[in-house]
C-alpha positions in Angstrom: 97.6 83.3 163.7 94.4 84.7 162.3 93.5 88.3 163.4 90.2 88.6 165.3 87.4 90.2 163.4 86.7 93.8 164.5 83.1 94.1 165.7 83.1 97.9 165.0 84.1 97.3 161.4 81.4 94.6 161.0 78.8 97.1 162.5 80.0 99.8 160.1 79.8 97.5 157.1 76.4 96.3 158.1 75.1 99.9 158.4 76.5 100.7 155.0 75.0 97.6 153.5 71.6 98.5 154.9 71.7 101.7 152.9 71.1 99.8 149.7 72.6 97.1 147.7 73.2 96.1 144.1 69.5 95.3 143.7 68.7 99.0 143.7 67.1 99.0 147.1 66.6 102.4 148.6 68.2 103.5 151.9 66.1 102.8 155.0 63.9 105.7 156.0 65.7 108.1 158.3 69.2 106.8 157.5 71.6 109.4 156.2 75.3 109.5 155.7 75.6 111.6 158.8 73.8 109.1 160.9 75.9 106.2 159.6 79.1 108.2 160.1 78.0 109.1 163.6 77.5 105.4 164.4 80.9 104.5 163.0 82.6 107.2 165.0 80.7 106.1 168.1 82.0 102.5 167.5 85.6 103.8 167.1 85.4 105.7 170.3 84.1 102.7 172.2 86.9 100.6 170.7 89.4 103.2 171.8 88.0 103.2 175.4 88.1 99.4 175.5 91.8 99.5 174.4 92.6 102.1 177.1 90.9 100.0 179.8 92.8 96.9 178.7 96.1 98.8 178.7 95.3 100.3 182.2 94.6 96.8 183.5 97.9 95.6 182.2 99.8 98.4 183.9 98.1 97.4 187.1 99.1 93.8 186.7 95.5 92.7 186.0 95.7 92.2 182.3 97.2 90.1 179.5 99.5 91.5 176.9 97.7 89.6 174.1 94.4 91.1 175.1 95.8 94.6 175.1 97.4 94.1 171.6 94.1 92.7 170.3 92.1 95.7 171.8 94.6 98.2 170.4 94.4 96.5 167.0 90.6 96.6 167.1 90.7 100.3 167.9 93.1 101.0 165.1 90.9 99.1 162.6 87.9 101.1 163.9 89.7 104.4 163.3 90.8 103.2 159.8 87.1 102.4 159.1 86.1 106.0 160.1 88.8 107.4 157.9 87.7 105.2 155.0 84.1 106.3 155.4 
């Protein structure tokens, strides 16, 4: 089984890529490390909240275990992205 791609990680990598690439392009005006880090943290918090909502739904009998595991995995990957940044 292939793990789903984490949207928060994709967003974080896209922000980091927009800062400049191997061609020597400068960072976009107004983007700073703090802004990028803030966005990555915001994505991680949103992933965590989504995982909590899925787990809560499962406890109420309204969810699916696979969805909960996927959401928790996504939140974990988001947190690892924050730590790696």
